C-alpha positions in Angstrom: 0.0 0.0 0.0 1.6 3.3 -1.0 2.0 6.0 1.6 0.5 9.4 1.2 1.7 12.7 2.3 -0.6 15.4 3.2 0.7 18.9 2.8 -0.9 21.2 5.3 -0.9 25.0 5.1 1.3 26.8 7.7 -0.4 27.4 11.0 -2.0 30.8 11.5 -0.5 32.8 14.3 -2.3 32.9 17.5 -1.6 34.6 20.8 0.2 31.6 22.0 2.3 31.0 18.8 5.9 32.4 18.4 6.4 35.5 16.4 6.8 34.8 12.7 8.5 38.1 11.6 9.9 41.2 13.2 10.8 44.7 12.2 13.0 47.4 13.8 11.0 50.2 15.3 12.0 53.9 14.9 10.1 55.8 17.6 8.1 58.6 16.0 5.3 61.0 17.2 3.9 61.2 13.6 4.2 57.7 12.0 2.8 54.5 13.3 3.0 50.9 11.9 0.9 47.8 11.6 -0.5 46.4 14.8 2.2 44.2 16.3 1.9 41.3 18.8 4.7 42.6 21.1 7.9 44.6 21.5 11.4 43.3 22.1 13.4 45.8 24.1 17.1 45.9 23.2 18.3 48.5 25.7 16.9 49.6 29.0 14.5 52.6 29.1 11.0 53.9 29.0 8.6 53.1 26.0 5.6 55.4 25.4 3.3 53.5 22.9 -0.2 53.6 21.5 -2.2 50.5 22.2 -4.3 48.8 19.5 -7.6 49.5 21.5 -6.7 53.1 22.6 -5.7 56.5 21.2 -4.1 57.7 24.5 -0.3 56.8 24.7 0.7 54.5 27.7 4.1 54.7 29.4 5.9 51.5 30.0 8.5 52.7 32.5 11.9 51.2 33.0 11.5 48.3 30.5 14.7 46.1 30.8 16.9 45.1 27.9 16.1 41.6 26.7 12.5 41.9 27.7 9.5 41.1 25.3 6.5 43.1 26.2 3.4 41.1 25.0 1.5 44.3 24.0 -0.4 45.0 20.8 0.7 48.5 19.7 0.5 50.6 16.6 2.9 53.3 17.4 6.0 53.9 19.7 6.4 57.6 20.4 9.6 59.4 20.2 8.4 61.7 23.1 8.9 59.7 26.3 10.7 56.8 24.8 14.3 56.3 26.0 14.6 52.5 25.4 16.5 51.8 22.2 16.9 48.9 19.8 13.2 48.2 19.9 11.8 45.5 17.6 8.2 45.0 16.7 7.1 41.2 16.7 4.5 40.0 14.3 
């Protein structure tokens, strides 16, 4: 009997799935980006971001280097952000 191989489509990302792509973030008070699933913090500092469900920026104080913040945001503001090497996870 011949064996068959079923080709399955790649899994759709869920909240529990690992990130499938990433983009460097340049903090900007004017320009946002597509909603991400989280932010990786490369160097210590504060992050001021606009969450997906809100228009008012939120301060994430004293984010530590190497931390992944599991937050869905559409913008990281230059004003109030001192952390660097921020990466948006998708």
